[in-house]
TORKOL-4160 file (C-alpha; in steps of 0.2 Angstrom, whole numbers, padded with zeros to 4 digits, m for minus):
175
<pt num="1" X="0992" Y="m0379" Z="1015"/>
<pt num="2" X="1007" Y="m0375" Z="1026"/>
<pt num="3" X="1014" Y="m0358" Z="1026"/>
<pt num="4" X="1032" Y="m0356" Z="1031"/>
<pt num="5" X="1044" Y="m0342" Z="1033"/>
<pt num="6" X="1060" Y="m0343" Z="1022"/>
<pt num="7" X="1076" Y="m0347" Z="1032"/>
<pt num="8" X="1084" Y="m0331" Z="1025"/>
<pt num="9" X="1069" Y="m0320" Z="1031"/>
<pt num="10" X="1070" Y="m0328" Z="1048"/>
<pt num="11" X="1089" Y="m0325" Z="1049"/>
<pt num="12" X="1088" Y="m0307" Z="1044"/>
<pt num="13" X="1073" Y="m0304" Z="1055"/>
<pt num="14" X="1083" Y="m0312" Z="1070"/>
<pt num="15" X="1098" Y="m0301" Z="1066"/>
<pt num="16" X="1087" Y="m0285" Z="1065"/>
<pt num="17" X="1079" Y="m0290" Z="1082"/>
<pt num="18" X="1096" Y="m0293" Z="1090"/>
<pt num="19" X="1102" Y="m0276" Z="1084"/>
<pt num="20" X="1086" Y="m0267" Z="1089"/>
<pt num="21" X="1087" Y="m0275" Z="1106"/>
<pt num="22" X="1105" Y="m0270" Z="1108"/>
<pt num="23" X="1100" Y="m0252" Z="1104"/>
<pt num="24" X="1086" Y="m0252" Z="1116"/>
<pt num="25" X="1098" Y="m0259" Z="1130"/>
<pt num="26" X="1111" Y="m0246" Z="1126"/>
<pt num="27" X="1099" Y="m0232" Z="1130"/>
<pt num="28" X="1083" Y="m0238" Z="1138"/>
<pt num="29" X="1076" Y="m0221" Z="1142"/>
<pt num="30" X="1081" Y="m0213" Z="1126"/>
<pt num="31" X="1072" Y="m0228" Z="1117"/>
<pt num="32" X="1056" Y="m0224" Z="1127"/>
<pt num="33" X="1057" Y="m0206" Z="1122"/>
<pt num="34" X="1059" Y="m0211" Z="1104"/>
<pt num="35" X="1044" Y="m0223" Z="1105"/>
<pt num="36" X="1034" Y="m0209" Z="1113"/>
<pt num="37" X="1039" Y="m0196" Z="1100"/>
<pt num="38" X="1034" Y="m0208" Z="1086"/>
<pt num="39" X="1017" Y="m0211" Z="1095"/>
<pt num="40" X="1015" Y="m0192" Z="1096"/>
<pt num="41" X="1019" Y="m0190" Z="1077"/>
<pt num="42" X="1006" Y="m0203" Z="1073"/>
<pt num="43" X="0993" Y="m0194" Z="1084"/>
<pt num="44" X="0998" Y="m0177" Z="1076"/>
<pt num="45" X="0996" Y="m0184" Z="1058"/>
<pt num="46" X="0980" Y="m0192" Z="1062"/>
<pt num="47" X="0973" Y="m0175" Z="1069"/>
<pt num="48" X="0979" Y="m0165" Z="1055"/>
<pt num="49" X="0971" Y="m0177" Z="1042"/>
<pt num="50" X="0955" Y="m0177" Z="1052"/>
<pt num="51" X="0955" Y="m0158" Z="1052"/>
<pt num="52" X="0959" Y="m0158" Z="1033"/>
<pt num="53" X="0944" Y="m0169" Z="1030"/>
<pt num="54" X="0933" Y="m0158" Z="1041"/>
<pt num="55" X="0938" Y="m0142" Z="1031"/>
<pt num="56" X="0936" Y="m0151" Z="1014"/>
<pt num="57" X="0917" Y="m0149" Z="1017"/>
<pt num="58" X="0914" Y="m0132" Z="1024"/>
<pt num="59" X="0895" Y="m0131" Z="1024"/>
<pt num="60" X="0893" Y="m0145" Z="1037"/>
<pt num="61" X="0909" Y="m0142" Z="1046"/>
<pt num="62" X="0902" Y="m0140" Z="1064"/>
<pt num="63" X="0892" Y="m0156" Z="1062"/>
<pt num="64" X="0907" Y="m0167" Z="1057"/>
<pt num="65" X="0916" Y="m0178" Z="1069"/>
<pt num="66" X="0932" Y="m0176" Z="1061"/>
<pt num="67" X="0933" Y="m0158" Z="1067"/>
<pt num="68" X="0930" Y="m0164" Z="1085"/>
<pt num="69" X="0942" Y="m0177" Z="1084"/>
<pt num="70" X="0955" Y="m0168" Z="1074"/>
<pt num="71" X="0957" Y="m0153" Z="1086"/>
<pt num="72" X="0961" Y="m0163" Z="1102"/>
<pt num="73" X="0972" Y="m0175" Z="1092"/>
<pt num="74" X="0982" Y="m0161" Z="1084"/>
<pt num="75" X="0985" Y="m0153" Z="1100"/>
<pt num="76" X="0989" Y="m0169" Z="1110"/>
<pt num="77" X="1001" Y="m0174" Z="1096"/>
<pt num="78" X="1010" Y="m0157" Z="1096"/>
<pt num="79" X="1011" Y="m0159" Z="1115"/>
<pt num="80" X="1018" Y="m0176" Z="1115"/>
<pt num="81" X="1031" Y="m0172" Z="1101"/>
<pt num="82" X="1037" Y="m0157" Z="1110"/>
<pt num="83" X="1037" Y="m0164" Z="1128"/>
<pt num="84" X="1039" Y="m0183" Z="1126"/>
<pt num="85" X="1048" Y="m0185" Z="1143"/>
<pt num="86" X="1033" Y="m0177" Z="1152"/>
<pt num="87" X="1021" Y="m0190" Z="1144"/>
<pt num="88" X="1033" Y="m0205" Z="1148"/>
<pt num="89" X="1033" Y="m0199" Z="1166"/>
<pt num="90" X="1014" Y="m0196" Z="1166"/>
<pt num="91" X="1010" Y="m0213" Z="1159"/>
<pt num="92" X="1021" Y="m0222" Z="1172"/>
<pt num="93" X="1014" Y="m0211" Z="1186"/>
<pt num="94" X="0996" Y="m0216" Z="1181"/>
<pt num="95" X="1002" Y="m0234" Z="1179"/>
<pt num="96" X="1009" Y="m0233" Z="1197"/>
<pt num="97" X="0992" Y="m0226" Z="1203"/>
<pt num="98" X="0983" Y="m0240" Z="1195"/>
<pt num="99" X="0994" Y="m0253" Z="1202"/>
<pt num="100" X="0993" Y="m0246" Z="1219"/>
<pt num="101" X="0974" Y="m0245" Z="1219"/>
<pt num="102" X="0974" Y="m0263" Z="1213"/>
<pt num="103" X="0985" Y="m0268" Z="1227"/>
<pt num="104" X="0974" Y="m0259" Z="1240"/>
<pt num="105" X="0959" Y="m0268" Z="1233"/>
<pt num="106" X="0968" Y="m0284" Z="1235"/>
<pt num="107" X="0973" Y="m0280" Z="1252"/>
<pt num="108" X="0955" Y="m0277" Z="1257"/>
<pt num="109" X="0951" Y="m0294" Z="1249"/>
<pt num="110" X="0965" Y="m0302" Z="1258"/>
<pt num="111" X="0960" Y="m0295" Z="1275"/>
<pt num="112" X="0942" Y="m0301" Z="1272"/>
<pt num="113" X="0948" Y="m0318" Z="1267"/>
<pt num="114" X="0959" Y="m0319" Z="1283"/>
<pt num="115" X="0944" Y="m0313" Z="1294"/>
<pt num="116" X="0934" Y="m0327" Z="1286"/>
<pt num="117" X="0948" Y="m0340" Z="1290"/>
<pt num="118" X="0950" Y="m0345" Z="1272"/>
<pt num="119" X="0966" Y="m0354" Z="1267"/>
<pt num="120" X="0979" Y="m0344" Z="1257"/>
<pt num="121" X="0974" Y="m0328" Z="1265"/>
<pt num="122" X="0992" Y="m0325" Z="1271"/>
<pt num="123" X="0999" Y="m0327" Z="1254"/>
<pt num="124" X="0986" Y="m0316" Z="1247"/>
<pt num="125" X="0990" Y="m0303" Z="1260"/>
<pt num="126" X="1009" Y="m0304" Z="1255"/>
<pt num="127" X="1005" Y="m0302" Z="1237"/>
<pt num="128" X="0994" Y="m0287" Z="1240"/>
<pt num="129" X="1007" Y="m0278" Z="1251"/>
<pt num="130" X="1020" Y="m0282" Z="1237"/>
<pt num="131" X="1008" Y="m0274" Z="1224"/>
<pt num="132" X="1005" Y="m0259" Z="1234"/>
<pt num="133" X="1024" Y="m0256" Z="1237"/>
<pt num="134" X="1027" Y="m0259" Z="1218"/>
<pt num="135" X="1014" Y="m0246" Z="1214"/>
<pt num="136" X="1022" Y="m0234" Z="1225"/>
<pt num="137" X="1039" Y="m0237" Z="1218"/>
<pt num="138" X="1032" Y="m0234" Z="1200"/>
<pt num="139" X="1024" Y="m0218" Z="1206"/>
<pt num="140" X="1039" Y="m0212" Z="1215"/>
<pt num="141" X="1051" Y="m0216" Z="1200"/>
<pt num="142" X="1042" Y="m0216" Z="1184"/>
<pt num="143" X="1058" Y="m0213" Z="1174"/>
<pt num="144" X="1067" Y="m0227" Z="1181"/>
<pt num="145" X="1052" Y="m0238" Z="1178"/>
<pt num="146" X="1051" Y="m0233" Z="1160"/>
<pt num="147" X="1069" Y="m0237" Z="1158"/>
<pt num="148" X="1066" Y="m0254" Z="1167"/>
<pt num="149" X="1052" Y="m0258" Z="1155"/>
<pt num="150" X="1063" Y="m0254" Z="1140"/>
<pt num="151" X="1077" Y="m0265" Z="1147"/>
<pt num="152" X="1064" Y="m0279" Z="1148"/>
<pt num="153" X="1059" Y="m0276" Z="1130"/>
<pt num="154" X="1077" Y="m0275" Z="1124"/>
<pt num="155" X="1081" Y="m0292" Z="1132"/>
<pt num="156" X="1065" Y="m0299" Z="1124"/>
<pt num="157" X="1071" Y="m0293" Z="1107"/>
<pt num="158" X="1088" Y="m0300" Z="1109"/>
<pt num="159" X="1081" Y="m0316" Z="1115"/>
<pt num="160" X="1069" Y="m0318" Z="1101"/>
<pt num="161" X="1082" Y="m0313" Z="1088"/>
<pt num="162" X="1094" Y="m0326" Z="1094"/>
<pt num="163" X="1081" Y="m0339" Z="1094"/>
<pt num="164" X="1075" Y="m0334" Z="1077"/>
<pt num="165" X="1093" Y="m0333" Z="1070"/>
<pt num="166" X="1099" Y="m0349" Z="1078"/>
<pt num="167" X="1084" Y="m0358" Z="1071"/>
<pt num="168" X="1087" Y="m0352" Z="1054"/>
<pt num="169" X="1105" Y="m0356" Z="1054"/>
<pt num="170" X="1101" Y="m0373" Z="1061"/>
<pt num="171" X="1089" Y="m0376" Z="1046"/>
<pt num="172" X="1102" Y="m0369" Z="1034"/>
<pt num="173" X="1115" Y="m0382" Z="1040"/>
<pt num="174" X="1102" Y="m0396" Z="1040"/>
<pt num="175" X="1099" Y="m0395" Z="1021"/>
């Protein structure tokens, strides 16, 4: 059995993707803040629901996992909703640290490969240095990197939308 999406759904989905991509491209950092706030609201709601479930059974409240999950989730959700810019910068700062550490590990491996005379060591060394530099850039400019990642997402949305809409229009003409 073959399941196929209708041409109208593909066309509408493509147009929606193009519009979302254009919105993201028009304000990349604002889009990142919006996504972060939505994530914060989801964490906050999860925390509140977990706390409500814990308080529904008062006699065993201290032994319930919902209490121990609900409190930090509620606090984290509140923090993210009220300070989304801080969390965007924090996440990209951590990403920069991770990339830089990975680059340093690659640099050590490339130096070991070069010392052993293995082929391709120079290319590995160049890649490792580029990774370290990229990690440093992400750490030094987390807001710019957040905007850049949203630009990539916006371009991908527009591209996917155009492909979907064009395919649907081509199928409609080919009837």
